[in-house]
C-alpha positions in Angstrom: -38.6 40.8 54.3 -39.3 43.8 51.5 -37.2 46.1 53.7 -33.8 43.3 53.8 -34.5 43.0 50.0 -34.6 46.8 49.3 -31.1 47.2 51.9 -29.5 44.4 50.0 -30.5 46.3 46.4 -29.3 49.3 47.8 -25.9 47.9 49.0 -25.4 46.1 45.6 -26.5 49.2 42.9 -24.5 52.1 45.2 -21.1 50.4 45.1 -21.1 48.8 48.4 -21.0 45.1 47.2 -17.1 44.5 47.0 -17.1 41.1 45.2 -14.1 39.4 46.2 -13.2 41.9 49.4 -12.4 44.5 47.2 -13.9 47.9 46.4 -15.2 49.5 43.0 -12.4 51.6 42.8 -10.0 49.2 43.1 -12.0 46.3 40.8 -12.0 49.4 38.4 -8.2 49.7 38.3 -7.8 46.4 38.0 -10.4 46.3 34.6 -8.5 49.1 33.3 -5.0 47.6 33.7 -6.2 44.4 32.1 -7.0 45.8 29.3 -4.4 48.2 29.2 -2.0 45.1 29.1 -3.7 44.0 26.2 -2.9 47.1 24.4 1.2 46.7 24.9 0.7 42.9 24.7 -0.4 43.8 20.8 2.0 46.3 20.9 4.9 44.3 21.6 4.1 41.2 19.2 3.3 44.2 16.8 7.2 44.8 17.3 7.8 41.0 17.8 6.8 40.0 14.5 8.1 42.7 12.9 12.0 42.1 13.9 11.1 38.5 13.1 10.5 39.2 9.4 13.4 41.5 9.3 15.6 39.7 11.8 19.0 39.7 9.1 18.5 44.1 9.0 17.9 44.8 12.3 19.9 47.3 14.6 22.4 46.1 16.8 20.7 47.1 20.0 24.2 47.1 21.8 25.4 50.0 19.2 22.5 52.5 19.4 21.9 52.4 23.0 25.3 53.1 24.4 25.6 56.7 25.5 25.9 57.9 29.2 25.1 61.4 30.6 29.1 63.6 31.0 30.7 60.3 29.4 30.7 61.5 25.2 32.5 59.3 23.3 32.7 56.1 25.4 31.0 53.2 24.3 28.8 51.7 27.4 25.9 49.6 26.1 22.7 49.4 27.6 24.2 51.4 31.0 22.1 53.9 30.7 18.6 52.1 29.9 20.2 49.7 32.9 20.1 52.7 35.1 16.8 53.7 34.3 15.1 50.4 34.7 16.6 50.6 38.2 15.2 53.6 39.4 12.1 52.8 38.1 11.8 49.5 39.8 13.4 51.4 43.1 10.4 53.6 42.6 8.0 50.6 43.3 9.6 49.9 46.4 9.1 53.4 47.4 5.5 52.6 46.2 5.0 49.3 48.6 6.6 51.1 51.7 3.6 54.1 51.2 1.1 51.7 50.7 2.4 49.8 53.5 2.7 53.2 55.4 -0.8 53.9 54.4 -2.4 50.5 56.3 -0.9 51.6 59.5 -2.5 55.4 58.9 1.4 56.6 59.0 0.8 60.1 57.4 4.6 61.8 57.6 6.0 58.2 56.2 3.2 58.3 53.2 4.1 61.6 52.4 7.5 60.9 52.6 8.0 57.2 50.2 5.2 59.0 47.4 7.9 62.1 47.6 10.6 59.3 47.0 8.1 57.6 43.8 7.6 60.7 42.4 11.1 61.8 42.4 12.1 58.3 40.9 9.1 59.1 38.1 10.3 62.0 36.9 14.3 61.0 37.2 12.8 57.7 34.6 11.1 60.9 32.8 13.6 62.9 32.4 16.3 60.5 31.4 13.8 58.1 28.8 13.6 62.2 26.8 17.7 62.3 26.9 17.7 59.1 24.9 15.3 60.3 22.4 17.2 63.2 22.3 20.6 61.2 22.1 18.3 58.6 19.2 17.1 61.8 17.2 20.5 63.3 17.1 22.0 60.4 16.1 26.2 60.2 15.9 27.6 59.0 12.9 25.3 59.4 10.1 24.7 56.7 7.5 23.9 56.2 3.6 20.2 55.4 2.2 20.4 53.6 -1.0 17.6 53.2 -3.8 16.9 49.9 -2.4 16.0 51.8 0.7 18.9 50.1 2.6 20.8 51.6 5.2 24.9 51.7 4.4 27.4 52.7 7.7 31.0 53.5 7.7 34.2 51.4 9.7 37.8 51.8 9.9 39.2 48.6 8.9 39.3 46.7 12.5 35.5 47.6 11.7 35.3 50.0 14.1 32.6 52.6 13.2 33.7 56.1 11.6 31.7 59.3 11.8 30.3 61.0 8.0 32.2 64.2 9.4 35.3 62.9 10.1 35.8 62.3 6.2 33.4 64.1 4.1 35.0 66.8 2.0 33.0 70.0 1.6 32.5 71.2 -2.1 31.3 74.1 -4.1 27.9 73.0 -5.3 24.7 74.0 -5.2 22.4 71.6 -3.0 18.6 71.0 -3.1 16.4 69.5 -0.5 14.7 66.4 -2.1 11.2 67.1 -2.5 9.0 64.6 -4.6 8.3 68.3 -6.4 11.4 67.7 -8.0 10.5 64.9 -10.5 12.4 62.5 -8.8 10.6 59.0 -9.0 12.4 57.0 -6.1 12.4 60.3 -3.8 10.9 61.1 -0.6 10.7 64.7 1.1 13.5 65.1 3.2 12.6 67.2 7.0 15.5 69.0 6.7 18.9 69.1 4.3 21.4 67.5 6.2 25.1 69.1 7.3 27.1 67.4 3.8 25.5 66.0 0.3 25.8 62.4 -0.9 28.4 63.7 -3.5 30.8 65.1 -0.4 30.1 61.7 1.3 30.8 60.2 -1.6 34.0 62.2 -2.5 35.5 61.9 1.1 35.3 58.0 0.9 36.7 57.8 -2.3 39.5 60.0 -1.0 40.0 57.8 2.3 41.5 54.3 1.2 41.3 53.4 4.4 37.5 53.3 4.8 34.6 50.6 3.9 31.0 50.2 3.9 29.1 48.2 6.5 25.8 47.2 5.1 22.7 46.6 7.7 22.6 43.1 6.9 23.7 41.1 10.0 25.4 37.2 11.0 26.6 35.2 14.0 28.7 33.7 13.1 32.5 35.4 12.0 33.5 32.4 10.1 30.1 32.5 8.0 29.0 35.6 6.7 26.3 34.1 5.1 24.3 33.3 7.7 23.7 29.7 7.4 23.2 27.9 10.7 24.3 31.2 12.7 25.0 30.3 16.3 22.4 32.9 18.4 24.5 32.3 20.9 27.8 34.3 19.0 28.0 38.0 18.8 25.9 39.3 16.1 27.7 41.7 13.5 27.1 43.5 10.5 28.4 42.6 7.4 31.7 44.8 5.9 31.9 45.3 2.3 35.5 45.3 0.5 37.0 48.2 -0.8 35.7 47.5 -4.7 32.3 46.4 -3.2 31.8 49.7 -1.4 32.8 51.7 -4.0 30.2 49.8 -6.1 27.5 49.9 -3.5 28.2 54.1 -3.0 27.1 54.7 -6.4 23.4 53.5 -5.6 23.4 55.8 -3.0 20.5 58.4 -2.3 20.1 60.5 1.0 22.2 61.4 3.5 20.9 60.5 6.6 21.5 62.1 10.3 19.5 60.0 13.3 16.2 59.0 13.0 12.7 59.8 12.4 10.0 58.3 11.0 10.3 58.5 8.0 14.1 56.4 8.3 17.0 56.3 10.7 21.0 55.8 10.3 20.9 52.4 13.0 19.3 50.5 9.9 15.4 48.9 9.0 13.3 51.9 9.5 10.4 50.1 11.1 13.1 50.2 14.1 13.0 53.7 14.6 9.2 53.6 14.5 8.8 50.7 17.1 10.9 52.6 19.3 9.7 56.2 19.3 5.9 54.5 19.6 6.6 51.6 22.5 9.0 53.6 24.6 6.5 57.2 23.7 3.2 55.2 24.6 5.2 53.8 28.1 6.8 57.1 29.0 3.0 58.9 28.5 1.7 56.4 31.3 4.8 57.1 33.4 4.2 60.8 32.9 0.6 60.7 34.1 1.3 58.3 36.6 4.0 60.7 38.4 1.0 63.2 37.5 -1.4 61.6 39.8 1.0 60.6 42.0 2.1 63.6 42.7 -1.4 65.0 43.1 -1.9 62.0 46.1 0.8 63.4 47.1 -0.4 66.6 48.2 -3.6 65.3 49.5 -1.4 63.5 51.8 0.3 66.2 53.2 -3.4 68.3 52.9 -4.7 64.9 55.5 -7.3 64.4 52.9 -6.9 60.5 53.9 -6.5 61.2 57.5 -10.4 62.5 57.0 -11.0 59.6 55.4 -9.9 57.0 57.5 -7.9 54.8 55.2 -5.4 55.6 52.6 -7.4 53.3 49.6 -6.4 56.0 47.1 -2.5 55.6 48.0 -3.2 51.6 47.2 -5.3 52.3 43.8 -2.0 54.3 42.2 -0.1 51.9 43.5 -1.2 49.0 41.3 -1.2 51.2 38.3 2.1 52.5 38.8 3.2 48.6 39.9 1.6 47.7 36.3 4.1 50.8 34.9 6.8 49.1 36.1 6.2 45.7 35.0 5.1 47.1 31.5 8.6 48.5 31.2 10.4 45.4 32.2 8.7 43.5 29.7 9.7 46.4 27.1 13.2 46.3 28.1 14.0 42.7 27.9 12.1 42.6 24.6 13.3 45.6 22.7 16.5 46.3 24.5 18.0 42.8 25.7 16.8 39.7 23.3 
């Protein structure tokens, strides 16, 4: 009897017990995934609350994420993000195939599918880095006013115009905005923009066909005040008349090029902060998964799991990889599509 109790206790406390037929390693992976899921849920909830609070000034995602490699100047909204999503989901499929091959103790197939999974992860991380580069660099430029709102420039048809296309080059001494200069509304500029506020304003005055577009969004073209908006209709930004545009430019403070953690040319400041934080945090998870998958891939090549007579490690990292893919589906849906 004593021997039986001792054996049972050793089985429990030495990790031999398997609740719900799940090994200790799998159970710990599920605990980690659950805690990480709660973290991402908090981030997405915070994003949702902020977007709802500033819904009238939130940037239109189709206008921000409309680039595609080697197709410069073409408006292709969400196409590249959709391609990234497809690559990541496909890597989840190859991971499933790797786990299935491991169940059948097929070393060569496990190695092949793990290689494809690592490759898919690298493509996704590289694509995200390219997207960040374009987001940070910007394309059109904008002006920030004293009230902190962002205004952009369009022609009379509503098509965006780059500041570089109309700004003048004036013989003036330019000073970088710093608080020590004594400007009460000033925040330190990270770098000196290509054009000064005066050069943009004078260039605007010299081009009568250019108008100012504010960051205020409306849904119905016949209802610019946003009263009873139809959410199923296309969203638009409010375009001012020429006189209103000139009046708004009198409050111009900064020339914005691209995006950083202080301000961005796309509109509401919180948009860039959430973009960097949420996509960056997810990108860190993908990169970590790529590193772990590569280590597992090397172990498969070396025959480590053949010697153990099981490929459970492949299944464990597979759980993590599927979780990362699932999180991206939610990020893609709530951040880019909604």
